[in-house]
mmCIF file of the N, C-alpha and C atoms, coordinates in Angstrom:
data_MODEL
# 
_entry.id   MODEL 
# 
loop_
_atom_site.group_PDB 
_atom_site.id 
_atom_site.type_symbol 
_atom_site.label_atom_id 
_atom_site.label_alt_id 
_atom_site.label_comp_id 
_atom_site.label_asym_id 
_atom_site.label_entity_id 
_atom_site.label_seq_id 
_atom_site.pdbx_PDB_ins_code 
_atom_site.Cartn_x 
_atom_site.Cartn_y 
_atom_site.Cartn_z 
_atom_site.occupancy 
_atom_site.B_iso_or_equiv 
_atom_site.pdbx_formal_charge 
_atom_site.auth_seq_id 
_atom_site.auth_comp_id 
_atom_site.auth_asym_id 
_atom_site.auth_atom_id 
_atom_site.pdbx_PDB_model_num 
ATOM 1   N N  . MET A 1 1  ? 41.674 -18.391 -18.452 1.00 0.00 ? 1  MET A N  1 
ATOM 2   C CA . MET A 1 1  ? 41.820 -19.503 -19.373 1.00 0.00 ? 1  MET A CA 1 
ATOM 3   C C  . MET A 1 1  ? 43.285 -19.736 -19.699 1.00 0.00 ? 1  MET A C  1 
ATOM 4   N N  . ALA A 1 2  ? 44.035 -18.656 -19.859 1.00 0.00 ? 2  ALA A N  1 
ATOM 5   C CA . ALA A 1 2  ? 45.444 -18.794 -20.202 1.00 0.00 ? 2  ALA A CA 1 
ATOM 6   C C  . ALA A 1 2  ? 46.228 -19.375 -19.033 1.00 0.00 ? 2  ALA A C  1 
ATOM 7   N N  . ALA A 1 3  ? 45.818 -19.062 -17.818 1.00 0.00 ? 3  ALA A N  1 
ATOM 8   C CA . ALA A 1 3  ? 46.505 -19.597 -16.642 1.00 0.00 ? 3  ALA A CA 1 
ATOM 9   C C  . ALA A 1 3  ? 46.317 -21.108 -16.563 1.00 0.00 ? 3  ALA A C  1 
ATOM 10  N N  . ALA A 1 4  ? 45.126 -21.580 -16.913 1.00 0.00 ? 4  ALA A N  1 
ATOM 11  C CA . ALA A 1 4  ? 44.864 -23.020 -16.878 1.00 0.00 ? 4  ALA A CA 1 
ATOM 12  C C  . ALA A 1 4  ? 45.727 -23.742 -17.910 1.00 0.00 ? 4  ALA A C  1 
ATOM 13  N N  . LEU A 1 5  ? 45.895 -23.160 -19.089 1.00 0.00 ? 5  LEU A N  1 
ATOM 14  C CA . LEU A 1 5  ? 46.745 -23.777 -20.102 1.00 0.00 ? 5  LEU A CA 1 
ATOM 15  C C  . LEU A 1 5  ? 48.194 -23.830 -19.650 1.00 0.00 ? 5  LEU A C  1 
ATOM 16  N N  . GLY A 1 6  ? 48.632 -22.790 -18.959 1.00 0.00 ? 6  GLY A N  1 
ATOM 17  C CA . GLY A 1 6  ? 49.993 -22.770 -18.441 1.00 0.00 ? 6  GLY A CA 1 
ATOM 18  C C  . GLY A 1 6  ? 50.225 -23.873 -17.421 1.00 0.00 ? 6  GLY A C  1 
ATOM 19  N N  . VAL A 1 7  ? 49.244 -24.109 -16.574 1.00 0.00 ? 7  VAL A N  1 
ATOM 20  C CA . VAL A 1 7  ? 49.358 -25.173 -15.564 1.00 0.00 ? 7  VAL A CA 1 
ATOM 21  C C  . VAL A 1 7  ? 49.425 -26.536 -16.244 1.00 0.00 ? 7  VAL A C  1 
ATOM 22  N N  . VAL A 1 8  ? 48.580 -26.722 -17.248 1.00 0.00 ? 8  VAL A N  1 
ATOM 23  C CA . VAL A 1 8  ? 48.570 -27.999 -17.969 1.00 0.00 ? 8  VAL A CA 1 
ATOM 24  C C  . VAL A 1 8  ? 49.911 -28.222 -18.658 1.00 0.00 ? 8  VAL A C  1 
ATOM 25  N N  . ARG A 1 9  ? 50.470 -27.201 -19.261 1.00 0.00 ? 9  ARG A N  1 
ATOM 26  C CA . ARG A 1 9  ? 51.771 -27.337 -19.922 1.00 0.00 ? 9  ARG A CA 1 
ATOM 27  C C  . ARG A 1 9  ? 52.872 -27.660 -18.918 1.00 0.00 ? 9  ARG A C  1 
ATOM 28  N N  . ARG A 1 10 ? 52.842 -27.011 -17.758 1.00 0.00 ? 10 ARG A N  1 
ATOM 29  C CA . ARG A 1 10 ? 53.854 -27.274 -16.732 1.00 0.00 ? 10 ARG A CA 1 
ATOM 30  C C  . ARG A 1 10 ? 53.767 -28.711 -16.241 1.00 0.00 ? 10 ARG A C  1 
ATOM 31  N N  . TRP A 1 11 ? 52.558 -29.200 -16.031 1.00 0.00 ? 11 TRP A N  1 
ATOM 32  C CA . TRP A 1 11 ? 52.380 -30.572 -15.542 1.00 0.00 ? 11 TRP A CA 1 
ATOM 33  C C  . TRP A 1 11 ? 52.838 -31.571 -16.588 1.00 0.00 ? 11 TRP A C  1 
ATOM 34  N N  . ARG A 1 12 ? 52.613 -31.273 -17.851 1.00 0.00 ? 12 ARG A N  1 
ATOM 35  C CA . ARG A 1 12 ? 53.045 -32.163 -18.912 1.00 0.00 ? 12 ARG A CA 1 
ATOM 36  C C  . ARG A 1 12 ? 54.569 -32.205 -18.969 1.00 0.00 ? 12 ARG A C  1 
ATOM 37  N N  . LEU A 1 13 ? 55.228 -31.071 -18.737 1.00 0.00 ? 13 LEU A N  1 
ATOM 38  C CA . LEU A 1 13 ? 56.684 -31.047 -18.722 1.00 0.00 ? 13 LEU A CA 1 
ATOM 39  C C  . LEU A 1 13 ? 57.230 -31.802 -17.515 1.00 0.00 ? 13 LEU A C  1 
ATOM 40  N N  . LEU A 1 14 ? 56.553 -31.690 -16.381 1.00 0.00 ? 14 LEU A N  1 
ATOM 41  C CA . LEU A 1 14 ? 56.996 -32.405 -15.192 1.00 0.00 ? 14 LEU A CA 1 
ATOM 42  C C  . LEU A 1 14 ? 56.807 -33.908 -15.340 1.00 0.00 ? 14 LEU A C  1 
ATOM 43  N N  . ALA A 1 15 ? 55.738 -34.318 -16.003 1.00 0.00 ? 15 ALA A N  1 
ATOM 44  C CA . ALA A 1 15 ? 55.468 -35.739 -16.164 1.00 0.00 ? 15 ALA A CA 1 
ATOM 45  C C  . ALA A 1 15 ? 56.482 -36.376 -17.100 1.00 0.00 ? 15 ALA A C  1 
ATOM 46  N N  . GLY A 1 16 ? 56.912 -35.670 -18.101 1.00 0.00 ? 16 GLY A N  1 
ATOM 47  C CA . GLY A 1 16 ? 57.882 -36.206 -19.039 1.00 0.00 ? 16 GLY A CA 1 
ATOM 48  C C  . GLY A 1 16 ? 57.259 -37.185 -20.020 1.00 0.00 ? 16 GLY A C  1 
ATOM 49  N N  . ALA A 1 17 ? 58.113 -37.741 -20.866 1.00 0.00 ? 17 ALA A N  1 
ATOM 50  C CA . ALA A 1 17 ? 57.656 -38.705 -21.862 1.00 0.00 ? 17 ALA A CA 1 
ATOM 51  C C  . ALA A 1 17 ? 57.445 -40.057 -21.189 1.00 0.00 ? 17 ALA A C  1 
ATOM 52  N N  . PRO A 1 18 ? 56.595 -40.888 -21.764 1.00 0.00 ? 18 PRO A N  1 
ATOM 53  C CA . PRO A 1 18 ? 56.391 -42.215 -21.178 1.00 0.00 ? 18 PRO A CA 1 
ATOM 54  C C  . PRO A 1 18 ? 57.684 -43.025 -21.202 1.00 0.00 ? 18 PRO A C  1 
ATOM 55  N N  . SER A 1 19 ? 57.907 -43.760 -20.154 1.00 0.00 ? 19 SER A N  1 
ATOM 56  C CA . SER A 1 19 ? 59.138 -44.533 -20.017 1.00 0.00 ? 19 SER A CA 1 
ATOM 57  C C  . SER A 1 19 ? 59.077 -45.791 -20.879 1.00 0.00 ? 19 SER A C  1 
ATOM 58  N N  . LEU A 1 20 ? 60.219 -46.223 -21.348 1.00 0.00 ? 20 LEU A N  1 
ATOM 59  C CA . LEU A 1 20 ? 60.279 -47.443 -22.135 1.00 0.00 ? 20 LEU A CA 1 
ATOM 60  C C  . LEU A 1 20 ? 60.241 -48.683 -21.253 1.00 0.00 ? 20 LEU A C  1 
ATOM 61  N N  . ALA A 1 21 ? 60.269 -48.514 -19.957 1.00 0.00 ? 21 ALA A N  1 
ATOM 62  C CA . ALA A 1 21 ? 60.232 -49.661 -19.051 1.00 0.00 ? 21 ALA A CA 1 
ATOM 63  C C  . ALA A 1 21 ? 58.884 -50.371 -19.096 1.00 0.00 ? 21 ALA A C  1 
ATOM 64  N N  . PHE A 1 22 ? 57.836 -49.681 -19.499 1.00 0.00 ? 22 PHE A N  1 
ATOM 65  C CA . PHE A 1 22 ? 56.513 -50.275 -19.508 1.00 0.00 ? 22 PHE A CA 1 
ATOM 66  C C  . PHE A 1 22 ? 56.092 -50.760 -20.894 1.00 0.00 ? 22 PHE A C  1 
ATOM 67  N N  . THR A 1 23 ? 56.991 -50.732 -21.856 1.00 0.00 ? 23 THR A N  1 
ATOM 68  C CA . THR A 1 23 ? 56.656 -51.209 -23.195 1.00 0.00 ? 23 THR A CA 1 
ATOM 69  C C  . THR A 1 23 ? 56.995 -52.683 -23.300 1.00 0.00 ? 23 THR A C  1 
ATOM 70  N N  . ARG A 1 24 ? 56.374 -53.363 -24.230 1.00 0.00 ? 24 ARG A N  1 
ATOM 71  C CA . ARG A 1 24 ? 56.579 -54.790 -24.414 1.00 0.00 ? 24 ARG A CA 1 
ATOM 72  C C  . ARG A 1 24 ? 57.340 -55.013 -25.712 1.00 0.00 ? 24 ARG A C  1 
ATOM 73  N N  . SER A 1 25 ? 58.443 -55.693 -25.606 1.00 0.00 ? 25 SER A N  1 
ATOM 74  C CA . SER A 1 25 ? 59.270 -55.951 -26.773 1.00 0.00 ? 25 SER A CA 1 
ATOM 75  C C  . SER A 1 25 ? 59.068 -57.381 -27.251 1.00 0.00 ? 25 SER A C  1 
ATOM 76  N N  . ALA A 1 26 ? 59.120 -57.601 -28.555 1.00 0.00 ? 26 ALA A N  1 
ATOM 77  C CA . ALA A 1 26 ? 58.983 -58.949 -29.108 1.00 0.00 ? 26 ALA A CA 1 
ATOM 78  C C  . ALA A 1 26 ? 60.178 -59.809 -28.742 1.00 0.00 ? 26 ALA A C  1 
ATOM 79  N N  . PHE A 1 27 ? 61.302 -59.197 -28.414 1.00 0.00 ? 27 PHE A N  1 
ATOM 80  C CA . PHE A 1 27 ? 62.495 -59.964 -28.063 1.00 0.00 ? 27 PHE A CA 1 
ATOM 81  C C  . PHE A 1 27 ? 62.459 -60.428 -26.607 1.00 0.00 ? 27 PHE A C  1 
ATOM 82  N N  . VAL A 1 28 ? 61.658 -59.763 -25.795 1.00 0.00 ? 28 VAL A N  1 
ATOM 83  C CA . VAL A 1 28 ? 61.569 -60.125 -24.384 1.00 0.00 ? 28 VAL A CA 1 
ATOM 84  C C  . VAL A 1 28 ? 60.343 -60.985 -24.128 1.00 0.00 ? 28 VAL A C  1 
ATOM 85  N N  . ALA A 1 29 ? 59.224 -60.641 -24.732 1.00 0.00 ? 29 ALA A N  1 
ATOM 86  C CA . ALA A 1 29 ? 57.981 -61.370 -24.508 1.00 0.00 ? 29 ALA A CA 1 
ATOM 87  C C  . ALA A 1 29 ? 58.021 -62.692 -25.262 1.00 0.00 ? 29 ALA A C  1 
ATOM 88  N N  . LYS A 1 30 ? 57.525 -63.737 -24.617 1.00 0.00 ? 30 LYS A N  1 
ATOM 89  C CA . LYS A 1 30 ? 57.463 -65.035 -25.285 1.00 0.00 ? 30 LYS A CA 1 
ATOM 90  C C  . LYS A 1 30 ? 56.108 -65.660 -24.998 1.00 0.00 ? 30 LYS A C  1 
ATOM 91  N N  . ARG A 1 31 ? 55.715 -66.553 -25.870 1.00 0.00 ? 31 ARG A N  1 
ATOM 92  C CA . ARG A 1 31 ? 54.436 -67.221 -25.684 1.00 0.00 ? 31 ARG A CA 1 
ATOM 93  C C  . ARG A 1 31 ? 54.566 -68.247 -24.578 1.00 0.00 ? 31 ARG A C  1 
ATOM 94  N N  . PRO A 1 32 ? 53.521 -68.411 -23.774 1.00 0.00 ? 32 PRO A N  1 
ATOM 95  C CA . PRO A 1 32 ? 53.603 -69.398 -22.700 1.00 0.00 ? 32 PRO A CA 1 
ATOM 96  C C  . PRO A 1 32 ? 53.671 -70.813 -23.263 1.00 0.00 ? 32 PRO A C  1 
ATOM 97  N N  . ASP A 1 33 ? 54.478 -71.652 -22.633 1.00 0.00 ? 33 ASP A N  1 
ATOM 98  C CA . ASP A 1 33 ? 54.626 -73.043 -23.054 1.00 0.00 ? 33 ASP A CA 1 
ATOM 99  C C  . ASP A 1 33 ? 53.738 -73.898 -22.167 1.00 0.00 ? 33 ASP A C  1 
ATOM 100 N N  . TYR A 1 34 ? 52.596 -74.332 -22.697 1.00 0.00 ? 34 TYR A N  1 
ATOM 101 C CA . TYR A 1 34 ? 51.635 -75.078 -21.907 1.00 0.00 ? 34 TYR A CA 1 
ATOM 102 C C  . TYR A 1 34 ? 51.993 -76.563 -21.810 1.00 0.00 ? 34 TYR A C  1 
ATOM 103 N N  . SER A 1 35 ? 53.004 -77.016 -22.534 1.00 0.00 ? 35 SER A N  1 
ATOM 104 C CA . SER A 1 35 ? 53.396 -78.420 -22.438 1.00 0.00 ? 35 SER A CA 1 
ATOM 105 C C  . SER A 1 35 ? 54.202 -78.691 -21.169 1.00 0.00 ? 35 SER A C  1 
ATOM 106 N N  . GLN A 1 36 ? 54.806 -77.671 -20.584 1.00 0.00 ? 36 GLN A N  1 
ATOM 107 C CA . GLN A 1 36 ? 55.567 -77.808 -19.337 1.00 0.00 ? 36 GLN A CA 1 
ATOM 108 C C  . GLN A 1 36 ? 54.943 -76.904 -18.277 1.00 0.00 ? 36 GLN A C  1 
ATOM 109 N N  . PRO A 1 37 ? 54.018 -77.437 -17.463 1.00 0.00 ? 37 PRO A N  1 
ATOM 110 C CA . PRO A 1 37 ? 53.398 -76.600 -16.430 1.00 0.00 ? 37 PRO A CA 1 
ATOM 111 C C  . PRO A 1 37 ? 54.414 -76.159 -15.388 1.00 0.00 ? 37 PRO A C  1 
ATOM 112 N N  . ASN A 1 38 ? 54.126 -75.069 -14.758 1.00 0.00 ? 38 ASN A N  1 
ATOM 113 C CA . ASN A 1 38 ? 54.958 -74.551 -13.682 1.00 0.00 ? 38 ASN A CA 1 
ATOM 114 C C  . ASN A 1 38 ? 54.565 -75.295 -12.406 1.00 0.00 ? 38 ASN A C  1 
ATOM 115 N N  . TRP A 1 39 ? 55.234 -76.422 -12.145 1.00 0.00 ? 39 TRP A N  1 
ATOM 116 C CA . TRP A 1 39 ? 54.840 -77.281 -11.036 1.00 0.00 ? 39 TRP A CA 1 
ATOM 117 C C  . TRP A 1 39 ? 55.076 -76.612 -9.684  1.00 0.00 ? 39 TRP A C  1 
ATOM 118 N N  . LEU A 1 40 ? 56.056 -75.758 -9.606  1.00 0.00 ? 40 LEU A N  1 
ATOM 119 C CA . LEU A 1 40 ? 56.280 -75.034 -8.355  1.00 0.00 ? 40 LEU A CA 1 
ATOM 120 C C  . LEU A 1 40 ? 55.086 -74.130 -8.048  1.00 0.00 ? 40 LEU A C  1 
ATOM 121 N N  . GLY A 1 41 ? 54.625 -73.413 -9.042  1.00 0.00 ? 41 GLY A N  1 
ATOM 122 C CA . GLY A 1 41 ? 53.464 -72.543 -8.858  1.00 0.00 ? 41 GLY A CA 1 
ATOM 123 C C  . GLY A 1 41 ? 52.199 -73.333 -8.555  1.00 0.00 ? 41 GLY A C  1 
ATOM 124 N N  . VAL A 1 42 ? 52.022 -74.473 -9.234  1.00 0.00 ? 42 VAL A N  1 
ATOM 125 C CA . VAL A 1 42 ? 50.856 -75.321 -8.983  1.00 0.00 ? 42 VAL A CA 1 
ATOM 126 C C  . VAL A 1 42 ? 50.901 -75.847 -7.559  1.00 0.00 ? 42 VAL A C  1 
ATOM 127 N N  . GLY A 1 43 ? 52.070 -76.308 -7.122  1.00 0.00 ? 43 GLY A N  1 
ATOM 128 C CA . GLY A 1 43 ? 52.218 -76.834 -5.771  1.00 0.00 ? 43 GLY A CA 1 
ATOM 129 C C  . GLY A 1 43 ? 51.979 -75.765 -4.717  1.00 0.00 ? 43 GLY A C  1 
ATOM 130 N N  . LEU A 1 44 ? 52.499 -74.579 -4.955  1.00 0.00 ? 44 LEU A N  1 
ATOM 131 C CA . LEU A 1 44 ? 52.279 -73.484 -4.007  1.00 0.00 ? 44 LEU A CA 1 
ATOM 132 C C  . LEU A 1 44 ? 50.807 -73.100 -3.925  1.00 0.00 ? 44 LEU A C  1 
ATOM 133 N N  . ALA A 1 45 ? 50.136 -73.083 -5.062  1.00 0.00 ? 45 ALA A N  1 
ATOM 134 C CA . ALA A 1 45 ? 48.717 -72.713 -5.071  1.00 0.00 ? 45 ALA A CA 1 
ATOM 135 C C  . ALA A 1 45 ? 47.890 -73.744 -4.311  1.00 0.00 ? 45 ALA A C  1 
ATOM 136 N N  . PHE A 1 46 ? 48.082 -75.032 -4.622  1.00 0.00 ? 46 PHE A N  1 
ATOM 137 C CA . PHE A 1 46 ? 47.299 -76.065 -3.947  1.00 0.00 ? 46 PHE A CA 1 
ATOM 138 C C  . PHE A 1 46 ? 47.700 -76.202 -2.485  1.00 0.00 ? 46 PHE A C  1 
ATOM 139 N N  . GLY A 1 47 ? 48.986 -76.063 -2.177  1.00 0.00 ? 47 GLY A N  1 
ATOM 140 C CA . GLY A 1 47 ? 49.441 -76.143 -0.798  1.00 0.00 ? 47 GLY A CA 1 
ATOM 141 C C  . GLY A 1 47 ? 48.876 -75.024 0.050   1.00 0.00 ? 47 GLY A C  1 
ATOM 142 N N  . THR A 1 48 ? 48.873 -73.818 -0.499  1.00 0.00 ? 48 THR A N  1 
ATOM 143 C CA . THR A 1 48 ? 48.307 -72.684 0.224   1.00 0.00 ? 48 THR A CA 1 
ATOM 144 C C  . THR A 1 48 ? 46.822 -72.867 0.450   1.00 0.00 ? 48 THR A C  1 
ATOM 145 N N  . SER A 1 49 ? 46.135 -73.353 -0.575  1.00 0.00 ? 49 SER A N  1 
ATOM 146 C CA . SER A 1 49 ? 44.698 -73.583 -0.447  1.00 0.00 ? 49 SER A CA 1 
ATOM 147 C C  . SER A 1 49 ? 44.409 -74.645 0.617   1.00 0.00 ? 49 SER A C  1 
ATOM 148 N N  . ALA A 1 50 ? 45.175 -75.736 0.617   1.00 0.00 ? 50 ALA A N  1 
ATOM 149 C CA . ALA A 1 50 ? 44.969 -76.791 1.612   1.00 0.00 ? 50 ALA A CA 1 
ATOM 150 C C  . ALA A 1 50 ? 45.264 -76.277 3.018   1.00 0.00 ? 50 ALA A C  1 
ATOM 151 N N  . ALA A 1 51 ? 46.314 -75.481 3.174   1.00 0.00 ? 51 ALA A N  1 
ATOM 152 C CA . ALA A 1 51 ? 46.649 -74.934 4.490   1.00 0.00 ? 51 ALA A CA 1 
ATOM 153 C C  . ALA A 1 51 ? 45.546 -74.004 4.986   1.00 0.00 ? 51 ALA A C  1 
ATOM 154 N N  . LEU A 1 52 ? 45.008 -73.179 4.110   1.00 0.00 ? 52 LEU A N  1 
ATOM 155 C CA . LEU A 1 52 ? 43.928 -72.270 4.522   1.00 0.00 ? 52 LEU A CA 1 
ATOM 156 C C  . LEU A 1 52 ? 42.666 -73.033 4.899   1.00 0.00 ? 52 LEU A C  1 
ATOM 157 N N  . TRP A 1 53 ? 42.324 -74.083 4.139   1.00 0.00 ? 53 TRP A N  1 
ATOM 158 C CA . TRP A 1 53 ? 41.160 -74.895 4.488   1.00 0.00 ? 53 TRP A CA 1 
ATOM 159 C C  . TRP A 1 53 ? 41.382 -75.607 5.820   1.00 0.00 ? 53 TRP A C  1 
ATOM 160 N N  . GLY A 1 54 ? 42.594 -76.121 6.049   1.00 0.00 ? 54 GLY A N  1 
ATOM 161 C CA . GLY A 1 54 ? 42.896 -76.761 7.324   1.00 0.00 ? 54 GLY A CA 1 
ATOM 162 C C  . GLY A 1 54 ? 42.747 -75.792 8.478   1.00 0.00 ? 54 GLY A C  1 
ATOM 163 N N  . PHE A 1 55 ? 43.264 -74.594 8.320   1.00 0.00 ? 55 PHE A N  1 
ATOM 164 C CA . PHE A 1 55 ? 43.120 -73.568 9.356   1.00 0.00 ? 55 PHE A CA 1 
ATOM 165 C C  . PHE A 1 55 ? 41.654 -73.222 9.580   1.00 0.00 ? 55 PHE A C  1 
ATOM 166 N N  . LEU A 1 56 ? 40.877 -73.161 8.497   1.00 0.00 ? 56 LEU A N  1 
ATOM 167 C CA . LEU A 1 56 ? 39.452 -72.844 8.611   1.00 0.00 ? 56 LEU A CA 1 
ATOM 168 C C  . LEU A 1 56 ? 38.726 -73.897 9.430   1.00 0.00 ? 56 LEU A C  1 
ATOM 169 N N  . PHE A 1 57 ? 38.971 -75.191 9.153   1.00 0.00 ? 57 PHE A N  1 
ATOM 170 C CA . PHE A 1 57 ? 38.317 -76.264 9.904   1.00 0.00 ? 57 PHE A CA 1 
ATOM 171 C C  . PHE A 1 57 ? 38.755 -76.265 11.361  1.00 0.00 ? 57 PHE A C  1 
ATOM 172 N N  . LYS A 1 58 ? 40.039 -76.049 11.609  1.00 0.00 ? 58 LYS A N  1 
ATOM 173 C CA . LYS A 1 58 ? 40.552 -76.002 12.980  1.00 0.00 ? 58 LYS A CA 1 
ATOM 174 C C  . LYS A 1 58 ? 39.900 -74.863 13.750  1.00 0.00 ? 58 LYS A C  1 
ATOM 175 N N  . GLN A 1 59 ? 39.843 -73.696 13.139  1.00 0.00 ? 59 GLN A N  1 
ATOM 176 C CA . GLN A 1 59 ? 39.243 -72.530 13.793  1.00 0.00 ? 59 GLN A CA 1 
ATOM 177 C C  . GLN A 1 59 ? 37.760 -72.754 14.041  1.00 0.00 ? 59 GLN A C  1 
ATOM 178 N N  . HIS A 1 60 ? 37.085 -73.381 13.093  1.00 0.00 ? 60 HIS A N  1 
ATOM 179 C CA . HIS A 1 60 ? 35.655 -73.653 13.254  1.00 0.00 ? 60 HIS A CA 1 
ATOM 180 C C  . HIS A 1 60 ? 35.421 -74.599 14.436  1.00 0.00 ? 60 HIS A C  1 
ATOM 181 N N  . ASN A 1 61 ? 36.233 -75.650 14.533  1.00 0.00 ? 61 ASN A N  1 
ATOM 182 C CA . ASN A 1 61 ? 36.075 -76.592 15.637  1.00 0.00 ? 61 ASN A CA 1 
ATOM 183 C C  . ASN A 1 61 ? 36.329 -75.913 16.982  1.00 0.00 ? 61 ASN A C  1 
ATOM 184 N N  . GLU A 1 62 ? 37.334 -75.064 17.046  1.00 0.00 ? 62 GLU A N  1 
ATOM 185 C CA . GLU A 1 62 ? 37.592 -74.327 18.287  1.00 0.00 ? 62 GLU A CA 1 
ATOM 186 C C  . GLU A 1 62 ? 36.435 -73.397 18.634  1.00 0.00 ? 62 GLU A C  1 
ATOM 187 N N  . ASP A 1 63 ? 35.866 -72.749 17.631  1.00 0.00 ? 63 ASP A N  1 
ATOM 188 C CA . ASP A 1 63 ? 34.737 -71.850 17.880  1.00 0.00 ? 63 ASP A CA 1 
ATOM 189 C C  . ASP A 1 63 ? 33.511 -72.618 18.366  1.00 0.00 ? 63 ASP A C  1 
ATOM 190 N N  . VAL A 1 64 ? 33.258 -73.797 17.795  1.00 0.00 ? 64 VAL A N  1 
ATOM 191 C CA . VAL A 1 64 ? 32.123 -74.609 18.222  1.00 0.00 ? 64 VAL A CA 1 
ATOM 192 C C  . VAL A 1 64 ? 32.333 -75.075 19.661  1.00 0.00 ? 64 VAL A C  1 
ATOM 193 N N  . MET A 1 65 ? 33.551 -75.503 20.002  1.00 0.00 ? 65 MET A N  1 
ATOM 194 C CA . MET A 1 65 ? 33.836 -75.933 21.377  1.00 0.00 ? 65 MET A CA 1 
ATOM 195 C C  . MET A 1 65 ? 33.645 -74.777 22.359  1.00 0.00 ? 65 MET A C  1 
ATOM 196 N N  . GLU A 1 66 ? 34.084 -73.587 22.000  1.00 0.00 ? 66 GLU A N  1 
ATOM 197 C CA . GLU A 1 66 ? 33.911 -72.413 22.863  1.00 0.00 ? 66 GLU A CA 1 
ATOM 198 C C  . GLU A 1 66 ? 32.434 -72.066 23.020  1.00 0.00 ? 66 GLU A C  1 
ATOM 199 N N  . TYR A 1 67 ? 31.673 -72.193 21.935  1.00 0.00 ? 67 TYR A N  1 
ATOM 200 C CA . TYR A 1 67 ? 30.236 -71.935 21.997  1.00 0.00 ? 67 TYR A CA 1 
ATOM 201 C C  . TYR A 1 67 ? 29.560 -72.922 22.942  1.00 0.00 ? 67 TYR A C  1 
ATOM 202 N N  . GLU A 1 68 ? 29.904 -74.199 22.813  1.00 0.00 ? 68 GLU A N  1 
ATOM 203 C CA . GLU A 1 68 ? 29.311 -75.222 23.676  1.00 0.00 ? 68 GLU A CA 1 
ATOM 204 C C  . GLU A 1 68 ? 29.701 -74.990 25.140  1.00 0.00 ? 68 GLU A C  1 
ATOM 205 N N  . ARG A 1 69 ? 30.945 -74.594 25.395  1.00 0.00 ? 69 ARG A N  1 
ATOM 206 C CA . ARG A 1 69 ? 31.396 -74.333 26.754  1.00 0.00 ? 69 ARG A CA 1 
ATOM 207 C C  . ARG A 1 69 ? 30.621 -73.171 27.362  1.00 0.00 ? 69 ARG A C  1 
ATOM 208 N N  . ARG A 1 70 ? 30.461 -72.097 26.623  1.00 0.00 ? 70 ARG A N  1 
ATOM 209 C CA . ARG A 1 70 ? 29.732 -70.936 27.143  1.00 0.00 ? 70 ARG A CA 1 
ATOM 210 C C  . ARG A 1 70 ? 28.257 -71.242 27.333  1.00 0.00 ? 70 ARG A C  1 
ATOM 211 N N  . LYS A 1 71 ? 27.684 -72.048 26.425  1.00 0.00 ? 71 LYS A N  1 
ATOM 212 C CA . LYS A 1 71 ? 26.278 -72.415 26.555  1.00 0.00 ? 71 LYS A CA 1 
ATOM 213 C C  . LYS A 1 71 ? 26.064 -73.257 27.812  1.00 0.00 ? 71 LYS A C  1 
ATOM 214 N N  . ALA A 1 72 ? 26.969 -74.199 28.066  1.00 0.00 ? 72 ALA A N  1 
ATOM 215 C CA . ALA A 1 72 ? 26.851 -75.031 29.266  1.00 0.00 ? 72 ALA A CA 1 
ATOM 216 C C  . ALA A 1 72 ? 27.074 -74.190 30.522  1.00 0.00 ? 72 ALA A C  1 
ATOM 217 N N  . GLU A 1 73 ? 28.001 -73.251 30.460  1.00 0.00 ? 73 GLU A N  1 
ATOM 218 C CA . GLU A 1 73 ? 28.282 -72.389 31.604  1.00 0.00 ? 73 GLU A CA 1 
ATOM 219 C C  . GLU A 1 73 ? 27.080 -71.496 31.920  1.00 0.00 ? 73 GLU A C  1 
ATOM 220 N N  . LYS A 1 74 ? 26.395 -71.048 30.890  1.00 0.00 ? 74 LYS A N  1 
ATOM 221 C CA . LYS A 1 74 ? 25.234 -70.168 31.072  1.00 0.00 ? 74 LYS A CA 1 
ATOM 222 C C  . LYS A 1 74 ? 24.072 -70.936 31.711  1.00 0.00 ? 74 LYS A C  1 
ATOM 223 N N  . GLN A 1 75 ? 23.946 -72.214 31.383  1.00 0.00 ? 75 GLN A N  1 
ATOM 224 C CA . GLN A 1 75 ? 22.846 -73.012 31.910  1.00 0.00 ? 75 GLN A CA 1 
ATOM 225 C C  . GLN A 1 75 ? 23.121 -73.527 33.317  1.00 0.00 ? 75 GLN A C  1 
ATOM 226 N N  . HIS A 1 76 ? 24.351 -73.435 33.769  1.00 0.00 ? 76 HIS A N  1 
ATOM 227 C CA . HIS A 1 76 ? 24.731 -73.924 35.104  1.00 0.00 ? 76 HIS A CA 1 
ATOM 228 C C  . HIS A 1 76 ? 24.170 -72.974 36.162  1.00 0.00 ? 76 HIS A C  1 
ATOM 229 N N  . LYS A 1 77 ? 23.334 -73.498 37.067  1.00 0.00 ? 77 LYS A N  1 
ATOM 230 C CA . LYS A 1 77 ? 22.660 -72.659 38.050  1.00 0.00 ? 77 LYS A CA 1 
ATOM 231 C C  . LYS A 1 77 ? 23.070 -73.014 39.479  1.00 0.00 ? 77 LYS A C  1 
ATOM 232 N N  . CYS A 1 78 ? 24.289 -73.404 39.695  1.00 0.00 ? 78 CYS A N  1 
ATOM 233 C CA . CYS A 1 78 ? 24.746 -73.810 41.016  1.00 0.00 ? 78 CYS A CA 1 
ATOM 234 C C  . CYS A 1 78 ? 25.127 -72.575 41.838  1.00 0.00 ? 78 CYS A C  1 
ATOM 235 N N  . THR A 1 79 ? 24.638 -72.471 43.063  1.00 0.00 ? 79 THR A N  1 
ATOM 236 C CA . THR A 1 79 ? 24.977 -71.329 43.899  1.00 0.00 ? 79 THR A CA 1 
ATOM 237 C C  . THR A 1 79 ? 26.257 -71.599 44.699  1.00 0.00 ? 79 THR A C  1 
ATOM 238 N N  . GLY A 1 80 ? 26.664 -72.855 44.809  1.00 0.00 ? 80 GLY A N  1 
ATOM 239 C CA . GLY A 1 80 ? 27.856 -73.184 45.565  1.00 0.00 ? 80 GLY A CA 1 
ATOM 240 C C  . GLY A 1 80 ? 29.156 -72.943 44.797  1.00 0.00 ? 80 GLY A C  1 
ATOM 241 N N  . CYS A 1 81 ? 29.080 -72.792 43.476  1.00 0.00 ? 81 CYS A N  1 
ATOM 242 C CA . CYS A 1 81 ? 30.300 -72.612 42.656  1.00 0.00 ? 81 CYS A CA 1 
ATOM 243 C C  . CYS A 1 81 ? 30.858 -71.195 42.775  1.00 0.00 ? 81 CYS A C  1 
ATOM 244 N N  . SER A 1 82 ? 30.010 -70.213 42.910  1.00 0.00 ? 82 SER A N  1 
ATOM 245 C CA . SER A 1 82 ? 30.493 -68.849 42.891  1.00 0.00 ? 82 SER A CA 1 
ATOM 246 C C  . SER A 1 82 ? 30.467 -68.171 44.199  1.00 0.00 ? 82 SER A C  1 
# 
């Protein structure tokens, strides 16, 4: 039991006191100003979303075309082609 307490004390000494870097100060923190939206952030969010949706539709169309090509190739029963 005493050995376990010694280990706990050593770990507490190694960890040290909590750093002040993670505390919140009233002089640094400010209330968000909702009258002036962050238009750069809004534009980036909507632009990224539109780009991802565009990529999704493009990829879907390519996948459908590949599916149709393979389906037609599978149904082709010509002995002269191969």
